[in-house]
DOGU-287677 format. One record per atom (N, C-alpha, C, CB): residue in three letters; x, y, z. Coordinates in steps of 0.2 Angstrom, whole numbers, plus 5000, padded with zeros to 4 digits. Glycine has a CB too. Layout:
# residues N
ALAXYZ...
# end
This chain:
# residues 87
MET502050444858MET501950514857MET501950534850MET502550554861ALA501450564848ALA501350574840ALA501350654839ALA500750544838ASN501750684835ASN501750754834ASN501750794840ASN501050774830GLY502150774845GLY502250814851GLY501650814856GLY502350884849PHE501150774854PHE500550774859PHE500550704862PHE499950794855VAL500350694868VAL500250634871VAL499550604870VAL500450634879SER499550554867SER498850524866SER498750474871SER498750484859CYS498550494877CYS498450454883CYS497750454886CYS499050474888ASP497450404886ASP496750394889ASP496650424896ASP496550324889ILE497150414900ILE497050434907ILE497050514907ILE497550414912VAL497450544903VAL497550624903VAL496850644901VAL498050644899MET496550614895MET495950634893MET495350624898MET495750594887LEU495450574902LEU494950564907LEU494950604913LEU494950484910THR495550624915THR495650674920THR495450744918THR496350674923ASN495450754912ASN495150824909ASN494450824908ASN495550844903ALA494150764908ALA493450754907ALA493050774914ALA493250684905LYS492350764914LYS491950784920LYS491950724924LYS491250804918THR492250664922THR492250604926THR492750614932THR492450544922LYS492550594938LYS492950604944LYS493450544944LYS492550614950ILE494050544944ILE494550494945ILE494850504952ILE495050494940ASN494750454956ASN495050464963ASN495750444964ASN494550424968LEU496050404960LEU496750384961LEU496950354955LEU496750324967ILE497650374953ILE497950354947ILE498550314949ILE498150414942ILE498650254947ILE499250204948ILE499550204941ILE499050144951ASN500150234940ASN500450224934ASN501150204935ASN500450294930THR501350144933THR502050124934THR502450124927THR502050044937PRO502750174926PRO503050184919PRO503650144918PRO503250254918LEU503750124912LEU504350074910LEU504650104904LEU504150004910GLY505250114904GLY505650134898GLY505650204896GLY505350094892ARG506050224892ARG506150294890ARG505550324887ARG506750304885GLU505250294883GLU504650324879GLU504050344884GLU504350274874SER504050304890SER503450314894SER503550384898SER503350264899PHE504250404898PHE504350474902PHE503850524900PHE505050494900PHE503750534894PHE503350594891PHE502650584893PHE503350594884ASP502350514893ASP501650504895ASP501650514903ASP501450434893GLU502150494906GLU502150494914GLU502150574916GLU502750464917LYS502450614912LYS502450684914LYS501750714913LYS502950724910ALA501450694907ALA500750724906ALA500250694911ALA500550704899ILE500350634913ILE499850604918ILE499950634924ILE500050524918ARG500550644927ARG500650674933ARG500450754933ARG501450674935ARG500550784928ARG500350854927ARG499550864927ARG500550884920SER499250814924SER498550814924SER498250794930SER498250774918ALA498550744934ALA498350724940ALA498350784945ALA498750664943MET498950814945MET499050874950MET498550934948MET499850894949GLN498450944942GLN497951004941GLN497250984943GLN497951014933HIS497150924944HIS496450904946HIS496450874953HIS496150854941GLY496950884956GLY496950854963GLY496950784964GLY496450894967THR497150744959THR497050674960THR497750644962THR496850644953PRO497750604967PRO498350564969PRO498650524963PRO498250524975CYS499250524962CYS499550484957CYS500150444960CYS499850524951ILE500150374960ILE500650334962ILE501050304957ILE500250274967THR501650304957THR502050284952THR502550224953THR502550334950THR502450184959THR502850124960THR502350074963THR503350134965LEU502550014961LEU502149954964LEU502149944971LEU502349884961SER502649964975SER502649964982SER502250014985SER503349974985ALA502150074982ALA501750124984ALA501050104983ALA501950194981ALA500850074977ALA500250054976ALA499950004980ALA500150024968THR500449954982THR500249904987THR500149934994THR500849854988ALA500549984996ALA500450015003ALA499750055002ALA500950065004ALA499550084997ALA498950124996ALA498350074997ALA498950164990ALA498450024993ALA497849974993ALA497749945000ALA498049914988ARG498249925004ARG498249905011ARG497949955015ARG498949885013ALA498150015014ALA497850075018ALA497050085017ALA498250135017ILE496950085011ILE496150085009ILE495750035012ILE496150085001LYS496049965012LYS495749915014LYS495649915022LYS496049845013ALA496149945025ALA496149945033ALA495650005035ALA496849965035LEU495650055031LEU495150105032LEU494350085032LEU495250165028GLN494250035027GLN493650005027GLN493449965033GLN493549965020HIS493849945037HIS493749905042HIS493849935049HIS494149835042GLU494249985049GLU494350025056GLU494350095055GLU494949995059GLU494250135060GLU494250205060GLU494950225060GLU493850235066LEU495150285057LEU495750315057LEU495850345064LEU495850365051LYS496450335067LYS496650365073LYS497250405072LYS496750305078VAL497250465073VAL497750515072VAL498150525079VAL497550575069LYS498750525079LYS499150535085LYS499850575082LYS499450465088SER500050615087SER500650645086SER501250605087SER500750715090LEU501850615084LEU502450575085LEU502650565092LEU503050605081GLN502450625096GLN502650615103GLN502150565107GLN502550685107GLU501550565105GLU501050515107GLU501350445106GLU500350525105TYR501550435100TYR501850365098TYR502450345102TYR501950365090HIS502850395104HIS503450375107HIS503450395115HIS504050415104SER502850405117SER502850415125SER502950355129SER502150455126PRO503150365135PRO503350305139PRO502650255140PRO503550325146GLU502050285140GLU501450245141GLU501350205135GLU500850295142GLU501450235129GLU501350195123GLU501850135122GLU501350245117LEU502450145124LEU502950095123LEU502950035128LEU503650125124SER502550045133SER502449985138SER501849945136SER502450015145
# end
């Protein structure tokens, strides 16, 4: 952070006309707190999902891969826990 401004490439990119579909940012240390805040704010303003942990990034990557190979099936919780589904 220099002079109160975050010099972060991802914030500049999210503000540009380039469409970013997903941000994975795993901050480490006290100094990254300010960058993280700017990145999350910019992502939220542009409707871009922002993942901040490695476990969430792994889960997202697996979900994206699964969606490339099979169709998304949406069910209610009741459907998942119905007697027919449990047998």
